[in-house]
C-alpha positions as CSV (number, residue, x, y, z in Angstrom):
1,X,-0.9,10.3,-4.7
2,X,-2.5,13.4,-3.2
3,X,-4.8,12.9,-0.3
4,X,-7.9,14.1,-2.0
5,X,-7.4,11.3,-4.6
6,X,-7.3,8.4,-2.1
7,X,-10.2,6.1,-1.5
8,X,-9.5,5.0,2.0
9,X,-12.5,4.0,4.2
10,X,-14.1,0.5,4.0
11,X,-17.5,2.0,3.6
12,X,-16.3,3.8,0.3
13,X,-15.0,0.5,-1.1
14,X,-18.3,-1.2,-0.2
15,X,-20.4,1.4,-1.9
16,X,-18.3,1.0,-5.1
17,X,-18.4,-2.8,-4.9
18,X,-22.1,-2.8,-4.4
19,X,-23.3,-0.1,-6.6
20,X,-20.6,0.4,-9.2
21,X,-19.7,-1.4,-12.4
22,X,-16.7,-3.6,-13.2
23,X,-14.2,-4.3,-15.9
24,X,-11.5,-6.9,-16.1
25,X,-8.5,-8.4,-17.9
26,X,-6.2,-11.2,-16.8
27,X,-4.2,-9.1,-14.5
28,X,-6.5,-6.6,-12.9
29,X,-10.2,-6.1,-12.1
30,X,-11.5,-2.4,-12.0
31,X,-14.6,-1.4,-10.1
32,X,-15.8,2.1,-10.8
33,X,-18.7,4.3,-9.6
34,X,-19.8,7.8,-10.7
35,X,-19.6,10.4,-8.0
36,X,-20.7,13.6,-9.7
37,X,-20.3,15.7,-6.7
38,X,-16.6,15.1,-6.7
39,X,-14.2,17.5,-8.5
40,X,-11.6,14.8,-9.0
41,X,-11.3,11.0,-9.0
42,X,-10.6,8.9,-5.8
43,X,-8.6,5.6,-6.3
44,X,-8.0,2.6,-4.1
45,X,-6.0,-0.5,-4.6
46,X,-6.6,-4.1,-3.2
47,X,-4.0,-6.8,-3.4
48,X,-5.1,-10.1,-1.8
49,X,-2.9,-12.3,0.4
50,X,-3.0,-14.9,-2.2
51,X,-0.7,-12.7,-4.3
52,X,2.2,-13.0,-1.9
53,X,3.6,-11.8,1.4
54,X,3.4,-8.2,2.7
55,X,6.6,-7.1,0.9
56,X,5.4,-8.3,-2.4
57,X,1.8,-6.9,-2.0
58,X,3.2,-3.5,-0.9
59,X,5.5,-3.2,-3.8
60,X,2.6,-4.0,-6.2
61,X,0.4,-1.4,-4.4
62,X,3.2,1.2,-4.7
63,X,3.8,0.6,-8.4
64,X,-0.1,0.8,-9.1
65,X,-0.3,4.0,-7.2
66,X,2.7,5.5,-9.0
67,X,1.1,4.6,-12.4
68,X,-2.0,6.4,-11.5
69,X,-0.2,9.4,-10.0
70,X,1.9,9.8,-13.3
71,X,-1.2,9.6,-15.4
72,X,-3.9,11.4,-13.3
73,X,-4.6,13.8,-16.0
74,X,-5.8,11.0,-18.1
75,X,-8.4,9.7,-15.5
76,X,-11.9,11.2,-15.5
77,X,-13.0,13.4,-12.6
78,X,-16.1,12.4,-10.7
79,X,-15.3,8.6,-10.3
80,X,-14.3,6.3,-7.4
81,X,-12.0,3.7,-8.8
82,X,-10.7,0.5,-7.2
83,X,-8.0,-1.7,-8.9
84,X,-7.8,-5.3,-7.8
85,X,-4.7,-7.1,-8.6
86,X,-4.8,-10.7,-9.8
87,X,-2.1,-13.5,-9.6
88,X,-0.5,-12.9,-13.1
89,X,0.7,-9.4,-12.0
90,X,3.5,-11.2,-10.1
91,X,5.3,-11.9,-13.5
92,X,5.0,-8.4,-14.7
93,X,7.5,-5.6,-14.7
94,X,6.5,-1.8,-14.2
95,X,5.8,-1.1,-18.0
96,X,3.8,-4.2,-18.5
97,X,1.8,-3.4,-15.4
98,X,1.2,0.1,-16.8
99,X,0.1,-1.2,-20.1
100,X,-2.3,-3.6,-18.4
101,X,-3.8,-0.9,-16.3
102,X,-4.5,1.3,-19.3
103,X,-6.1,-1.8,-21.1
104,X,-8.6,-2.3,-18.3
105,X,-9.3,1.5,-18.1
106,X,-10.0,1.5,-21.8
107,X,-12.2,-1.5,-21.6
108,X,-14.2,0.5,-19.0
109,X,-14.2,3.5,-21.4
110,X,-12.5,5.7,-18.5
111,X,-9.2,6.5,-20.2
112,X,-8.7,10.0,-21.8
113,X,-6.3,10.5,-24.7
114,X,-2.7,11.8,-23.7
115,X,-2.8,15.5,-24.3
116,X,-0.3,16.8,-26.8
117,X,1.8,19.7,-25.5
118,X,0.9,23.0,-27.2
119,X,3.6,24.6,-29.3
120,X,3.8,28.3,-30.0
121,X,3.9,29.1,-33.8
């Protein structure tokens, strides 16, 4: 994920938690806040120690960041997004996780449609 798309500092996370909105499903909680001054979105991940040891948490974090990186064009610009993993994510493979992330983004009305490739006629 590009550096400009990372939500890194604790203060940024706190602002999103305090002033943002949330949406959830069984596997994830999504917090989001509008930042109209931004030209792109910023994304952060939180995986609790309750989920597993460091190896498990980092694997989940890497998979979530890859899902977002590959689908960055479908995410709205001008938003700070935080995705929090819940325990059921442990039993999921990559494709199930991707589907669940899309589901929680749709619930928050933040997912754009996949753009069709243009063909020359």
